[in-house]
C-alpha positions, -999 to 999 in steps of 0.1 A, spaced: -322 -392 131 -306 -426 126 -281 -428 97 -290 -456 73 -266 -485 70 -243 -481 39 -248 -509 14 -273 -529 35 -311 -527 27 -328 -510 57 -353 -538 62 -325 -564 63 -302 -543 85 -329 -540 112 -329 -578 116 -291 -582 116 -265 -581 144 -233 -561 140 -213 -592 131 -239 -603 106 -238 -569 90 -200 -572 87 -202 -606 71 -228 -594 47 -206 -565 36 -175 -587 34 -194 -612 12 -200 -585 -14 -164 -572 -13 -134 -591 -26 -102 -589 -7 -83 -581 -38 -104 -550 -44 -100 -539 -7 -62 -541 -8 -59 -526 -42 -79 -496 -31 -59 -491 0 -22 -499 -6 -15 -497 -43 12 -471 -51 7 -447 -79 42 -432 -80 64 -407 -61 65 -370 -61 94 -352 -43 104 -384 -26 69 -390 -12 48 -420 -24 13 -412 -36 -14 -436 -25 -36 -447 -54 -69 -445 -35 -88 -427 -62 -81 -404 -91 -84 -375 -68 -57 -389 -45 -34 -395 -74 -37 -358 -82 -28 -349 -46 -65 -343 -38 -79 -360 -7 -110 -378 -19 -123 -411 -6 -108 -443 -19 -122 -478 -14 -103 -478 19 -90 -508 39 -126 -518 44 -153 -500 23 -189 -506 17 -198 -524 -16 -214 -493 -30 -191 -464 -37 -185 -441 -7 -204 -408 -8 -188 -380 -29 -165 -358 -8 -181 -327 7 -170 -297 -14 -156 -270 9 -135 -240 -1 -99 -248 9 -95 -214 26 -122 -225 51 -105 -257 60 -77 -257 86 -54 -288 90 -53 -303 125 -38 -333 144 -2 -328 134 20 -357 146 56 -365 139 76 -398 137 111 -406 129 121 -424 98 146 -453 102 174 -427 107 164 -400 132 195 -379 123 183 -374 87 146 -384 85 113 -371 98 77 -380 89 51 -353 93 14 -364 94 -18 -345 98 -55 -345 92 -82 -324 75 -119 -326 82 -129 -325 45 -113 -334 11 -89 -307 0 -69 -301 -32 -31 -304 -35 -21 -308 2 15 -301 9 41 -294 36 65 -264 37 98 -267 56 128 -245 63 154 -234 88 135 -203 98 97 -199 105 95 -170 79 115 -189 53 96 -221 45 110 -223 10 109 -261 5 75 -273 -6 67 -310 -7 35 -326 -20 17 -347 6 6 -383 3 -31 -388 8 -44 -418 28 -81 -415 30 -99 -440 52 -135 -451 47 -153 -468 76 -188 -480 68 -218 -476 91 -213 -503 118 -247 -498 135 -278 -476 132 -262 -453 158 -229 -448 139 -227 -432 105 -202 -441 78 -171 -421 84 -146 -405 59 -112 -395 73 -84 -378 54 -49 -384 67 -19 -366 50 17 -375 52 50 -360 41 84 -378 42 114 -356 49 148 -372 40 183 -358 37 179 -335 68 209 -323 88 217 -339 121 211 -319 153 192 -292 134 160 -274 143 135 -272 114 102 -253 110 73 -266 91 38 -258 81 11 -279 65 -15 -267 40 -34 -271 7 -50 -250 -20 -66 -221 -2 -46 -225 30 -9 -216 29 8 -218 63 34 -193 50 9 -166 43 4 -135 66 -17 -143 97 -9 -180 97 24 -180 117 6 -196 146 2 -228 126 40 -232 122 55 -262 140 90 -272 147 112 -303 153 148 -312 159 167 -341 143 189 -364 163 224 -353 169 253 -366 149 271 -378 180 256 -391 213 248 -366 239 225 -362 269 187 -364 261 154 -374 276 127 -396 262 93 -404 277 70 -435 275 36 -448 284 7 -470 272 -31 -470 273 -39 -434 269 -73 -428 252 -91 -395 255 -97 -380 289 -87 -351 311 -60 -373 327 -46 -381 292 -44 -344 284 -28 -336 318 -2 -363 313 6 -349 278 13 -315 293 37 -328 320 54 -348 293 59 -317 272 76 -301 303 103 -328 302 114 -315 267 117 -351 254 135 -360 222 108 -386 214 79 -404 231 71 -441 231 34 -452 231 32 -489 240 -1 -496 224 -38 -491 231 -36 -457 216 -70 -441 215 -96 -468 222 -118 -462 192 -123 -499 196 -135 -501 232 -138 -539 234 -102 -548 225 -107 -584 213 -96 -578 178 -130 -591 164 -157 -575 143 -181 -579 172 -161 -553 191 -176 -519 196 -159 -493 174 -162 -456 166 -136 -443 141 -144 -407 151 -126 -412 184 -94 -410 165 -101 -374 154 -105 -364 191 -74 -383 202 -51 -369 175 -63 -334 183 -57 -340 220 -22 -352 213 -12 -325 189 2 -302 216 30 -326 221 32 -347 189 35 -317 166 71 -312 179 80 -345 196 81 -377 175 53 -399 188 64 -435 182 36 -460 186 32 -497 185 0 -519 185 -20 -530 215 -51 -552 216 -74 -522 212 -55 -513 181 -65 -544 162 -94 -528 144 -109 -557 126 -127 -537 100 -95 -528 82 -72 -551 62 -46 -565 67 -48 -579 102 -69 -551 115 -40 -527 110 -51 -508 79 -64 -479 100 -30 -476 118 -12 -476 84 -35 -448 73 -29 -426 104 8 -431 111 40 -430 92 65 -451 111 100 -465 102 96 -491 75 126 -512 86 107 -540 103 103 -575 88 71 -565 70 60 -529 74 29 -533 51 14 -560 73 30 -552 107 34 -514 109 40 -515 146 73 -535 143 104 -514 136 135 -500 152 156 -468 153 187 -455 170 188 -421 187 222 -412 201 235 -441 221 202 -459 225 187 -485 202 149 -487 204 129 -517 192 91 -517 188 72 -550 188 37 -562 181 28 -585 211 -6 -593 195 14 -618 174 24 -639 205 -3 -632 231 -19 -661 249 -45 -638 265 -60 -622 234 -53 -645 204 -71 -627 175 -38 -621 157 -18 -648 174 8 -663 150 0 -640 121 37 -634 114 44 -672 114 75 -666 135 90 -639 113 87 -611 139 107 -632 164 133 -641 139 137 -604 130 139 -595 167 168 -619 172 186 -605 142 179 -568 151 190 -572 188 222 -588 176 229 -559 153 223 -534 180 246 -552 204 273 -554 178 271 -516 172 298 -499 192 279 -466 192 249 -482 210 253 -483 248 217 -493 256 188 -512 240 152 -504 250 123 -526 238 87 -516 240 54 -535 233 20 -537 248 12 -569 267 31 -573 300 61 -596 304 59 -591 342 29 -575 360 5 -584 388 -25 -561 380 -57 -571 362 -43 -587 331 -12 -599 350 16 -614 328 13 -629 293 30 -662 290 30 -658 253 55 -629 253 76 -647 278 77 -679 257 85 -660 225 109 -633 236 123 -637 272 152 -658 261 161 -634 234 160 -604 258 183 -623 282 207 -635 255 211 -600 240 211 -583 274 183 -558 268 186 -529 292 150 -518 297 116 -532 287 85 -509 286 49 -523 285 14 -510 289 -19 -531 290 -23 -529 328 -35 -494 337 -11 -489 366 26 -482 371 45 -513 382 82 -519 381 101 -551 387 134 -558 403 161 -569 379 147 -603 366 171 -630 355 159 -665 345 124 -656 356 136 -649 392 149 -619 410 185 -614 399 189 -584 422 165 -563 443 162 -528 429 145 -506 454 136 -470 447 168 -450 439 190 -481 433 213 -489 404 213 -521 384 236 -537 357 218 -558 331 250 -576 322 251 -591 357 217 -586 374 191 -591 347 165 -569 332 141 -543 347 105 -545 333 82 -514 336 45 -514 331 36 -478 323 -1 -482 316 -14 -452 335 -15 -428 306 -52 -418 308 -77 -447 307 -96 -458 338 -71 -473 363 -69 -509 375 -62 -524 409 -35 -547 422 -44 -580 437 -67 -579 468 -49 -567 499 -18 -555 480 -10 -519 486 7 -494 464 45 -491 471 63 -461 457 87 -433 465 79 -419 499 52 -446 505 72 -479 504 53 -511 514 76 -539 504 62 -574 501 81 -607 502 56 -621 477 24 -612 458 -3 -636 445 -7 -633 407 -9 -654 376 2 -656 340 -17 -666 309 -10 -700 294 -11 -712 258 -46 -726 265 -58 -691 274 -61 -699 311 -48 -684 343 -18 -702 358 -14 -690 395 19 -675 405 34 -662 438 59 -636 427 88 -618 444 98 -594 416 71 -567 420 91 -539 436 72 -506 429 34 -502 425 15 -470 419 -23 -468 412 -23 -434 395 -20 -417 362 17 -415 353 44 -419 326 80 -428 323 108 -403 318 143 -416 309 174 -393 310 201 -408 289 238 -399 296 265 -406 270 303 -404 272 327 -423 293 301 -433 319 268 -438 301 236 -445 321 198 -445 320 183 -425 348 147 -438 348 119 -419 366 81 -424 369 62 -392 372 26 -387 382 3 -365 362 9 -339 389 46 -340 381 54 -357 414 81 -384 411 69 -418 423 99 -440 413 135 -437 401 164 -460 394 195 -462 373 207 -487 346 245 -488 342 262 -515 322 294 -532 333 325 -529 312 
């Protein structure tokens, strides 16, 4: 049976396209009412802000608010289910601004529950600290006759004042479901804070995952690396399959439930640090299509504007400073959000890179964002990110840049001034202070793979096919292809894969960067060592 459209008369809805339905709903809903229902703060309890979505939310009960984009009529009343019959799922972690002392725990429940909370302690059988959870309920109206309205309940707890280099155990629950009760030990999760002093660690990275067997396989190989954190460079779950950032895109909010359940096996113990891709501009949620991301993720709020640009932030783990950027702001290819920060993101980036380079404890700076600075596959290179950020990366001597967007693995030589500063074949070493920056496209996380230009073969460890040049293009400000013949494409692999980076501290710090296929086979490796 078709689900009727929420807030639109059935006779009228049958004659309207999806964009027309969206405009109809928007016309009956003031922006002030939308934002007030989604982002107003009611107060804090135990160091955690409570979202004023509804009276139920203010009491710690997950009940639908007006949401970032709600139908003009009130959302349906929450389904009443006994809390003991509802199990939390989709746990995922993220650092706060200081990974040594801050962790954010997020999860989901399928129905509204009363008094959600987190328990945490130093032993799995002693979860003595109990913290009330923040409720961020998200209402998505029916966007077509085939898609029902969706109510989603995301819960978040902020842990501050933790001890560095310490393993903690946690459980999430609500009235009727206590993770500390007998028989529920299997629901206990664990995490470890960053060490007080720099030491060896591993982090992993990719972009463009979605929901698939290959996505799940990649997750399990990532888990085997025992990473301290994971970077997801945008295009997270593909609930928006079109990716234009427009209300005419095809969108199914329920895909997020499947994605977060898929990712839980890793993200419940490994901080999963995301930024925004073009498929993450979900135009049905204010502001800027990022209201859904703000509901689902708790990320460091130290960017230039965490309310409006949640995917822009930074953190320092050991001797590595990490910066997350929103390339939708500067993209020439997909301009739905182009210029939405009015240059503020780029100004913040300049300041933040300068701060990291001035920090004597930081040996390396890693930047990740979605659209490619340098790539030759389907989307090629985005001239917008080059025009906005390339000079800043060069000036501040960024050590490694990780992108997604193209569903392949591709790695450049060291690039300096737009040209090859030094060839970096498989197994080689490079110095960013002298040679330039290596750019990695790690977009083979799980979505359907792309091809390289016609006639260009893969070239990776054990299967090297070096080319003097490759035909490609970059996107111009006019949204057009400008043909290029490039020399910097060094490693190419058409397969599902991810990046694993081993970081060494001490007298001779280095980044040992490897690309691993979903089978665990290594397809590329190189080192980044800074000159003194």
